[in-house]
C-alpha angles and dihedrals in degrees: 000000000000108000096184120028088197088069093060112102122182092340092309121108111233126208115222129188141173108221116205109209129198114202125195123233098209117147093323111067094191095066091116093053093045093045091048091054093047093047091049089059094056115108108248095030108118099184140344122213129196108221141180121238136048092341128047102207139024119201124196106214131187127190138164094242143005093260092056091045090052092050092051091052101037102035102031113023096037092047093061115109111258097022106126101177145337138214119200125212107194113204109240106170 
């Protein structure tokens, strides 16, 4: 079932998510900047925004399926130094 026809690209349904990212300050105060640059280089990441509030960064991520989306978030984004936690908002409609 295609929840959002806008997510269909070339006949393939795409998964999209906004990933809310909390970054630690620790000893290195530029964790957010460094993490933002590293996240932006990950394949599947469309854009990364620095924001004010409970989270420090928001990443717009696209993948061909939920498994790939999960691997981008769990294996790549969460493994970056300074990333404390993430919350994913998967676009549904």
